[in-house]
N, C-alpha and C positions, 0 to 999 in steps of 0.2 A: 309797397307804396305805389300809388298811382303816379307815374312819371310826369303827368300834366300838372301836378300840384306845384305850387311855388313855395319852397321852404323859407321860413323866416327864423332868425335867431330869437330865442326867448331871452328873458332877463338872465336866466341861468347860463345860457349860451354866451351872452355878452360878457358876463362875469368870468367865464372860463377863458375866453379869448384874451381878456385884459389881465387876469391875475393867475391863471392856471390853478385856480382853487380846487377844482374837481379832478385834476390830474388825468384827463382823458389821454389816450394813446396818441402818438405822433400822427398816425394816419387819420384818426378821427378828428384831431385838431386841425389838420390841413383841410379836411372837407368842411369842417365847421367854419373856418376862416373864409372859405369860398362862398358860403351861403350869404347872399346879399339882399334877400327879400324881393328880388326882381326877376331872377333867373329861374325858369322852371326846372324841375328835377331832371328832366330828360337832357337838358343842355348841360347841367352840372355833371351828369354821368358821362356825357360825351367828352367834356373837357377833361374828365378824370379817367379817360380810357386806359391810360398807362397803369392805373391803380386797380388791382383786382377787387371785385366785389364792392365797388363804390356805392351801388344802390343799397347793399346791405348795411353799409356804414351809415347812410342817410337814415335807414330804418332804426338802427341802434341809437343814433342821436335823437331821433324823435321819441323813442321809448324812454330814453334817459332824461327827457325834458329839456334838451339843449336847443331843439328846433321845433317849430310848429308847422304843420303842413295843411292848414285849413284852407288856404287860398288856392284857387284854380285859375288857369288862363280862361278868359271868357270867349270860348269858341262859339257859343250860341249867339252872342252879339255879332261876331264876325260873319256868321252864316246869314244873318238878316241883312247885312250890308250888301247892296247891289254890287255885283262883280263886273268890273270893266273888262272889255275884251282884251285878251293877251296879245302882245306884239311879238311875232316870231323873232328869233335871234338873227341878226345880220351876220355876215362873214366876220366883220370886225368884233362883234360881241362873242362869237364862237371862239375867236382867237384869244380874247381876254379871258373867257371861261377856261380854256385849255392852259393858258399861262398861269392863272390863279391856281388851278388844280396842281400843276407841276410845282409851283412855288410853295404852297402849303405842305405838300407831301415832302419836299426836300427840307423845308424849314422845321417842320414839326414831327416828321417821321410817322410812326404808326398811329400816334394820337390824332393825326389829321384824316384818318380813314373816313370818319363821319362827314367831315366837310367835303372830302373828295367825292363821296357818293352823292351828296346834295348838289354839288356842282355838276356832276354827270347827269343828274336828273333835271337840271334846270334848262327849260326850253323857251323861256320868254324874257323879254327885256325887263318887265316889271318884277320878275322874280330874281333875275341875275344881279341887278344893281344893288339892292340891299344886301344880297348874299356876299357880294364883293366887299362891302363895308364890314360885314360880320367876319369875313376871312381876315381882314386887317386887324380887327379886335382880337381874334384868336391868336394871330401871329404875335401881336404885342404881348399878350399874356404868356405865351409859350416861349417866344424867342427874343422878346425885348422890343423896345421902342424903335431902335435903329433899324432892325430887320423889318418891322412893320412899315416904317417910312420908306425903306428901299422897295418893298412890295408895291406900295401906293405910287411911288415915283415911276417905277418901271411899268406899271400898269398904265399910267398916263402916257408914258413915252410910246408904249405899244399902240395906243389909240392914235397918237399923233403920226406915227410912222405908217399906220394903216391908211389914214386919211391922205397923207402925202403920196403914197403909192397910187391911190385911186386918182388923184389929180394928175399924176404923171401919165397914167394910162388913158385917161379921158381926154 
């Protein structure tokens, strides 16, 4: 399966989720439940990093008629859009990036490796800010709403303390 495809549940897939009529295995059912018609397969596989062979399970669900993978992310349209210049990370944003990396690794364990790598490779303000929101969403899915709220609150407090320190120095 091309990991840029966006899997969507078929009618058969929705029936399985609601009624267990086809009695798919528990791992397959878990993956099927996560298919939302919006998330590309590469992100689903990243979210399911704790589960061995998640990409093969997606293939099995497709062959079984539970999901359809005809949709793709529209990268061609994104390439035609003019790209604005990237703003390098300030010291404050570097601190936020490091905090986020440490928090997701602690909160999610090995399943956060994908996010940690993306945070490490993030070198602009325009890339970091949406990635921080994505981290919050991953934390909410993996560790719960309270942990995600704690992440967001502490991230905001870090920004306030960085600003306060600069004011004291200046």
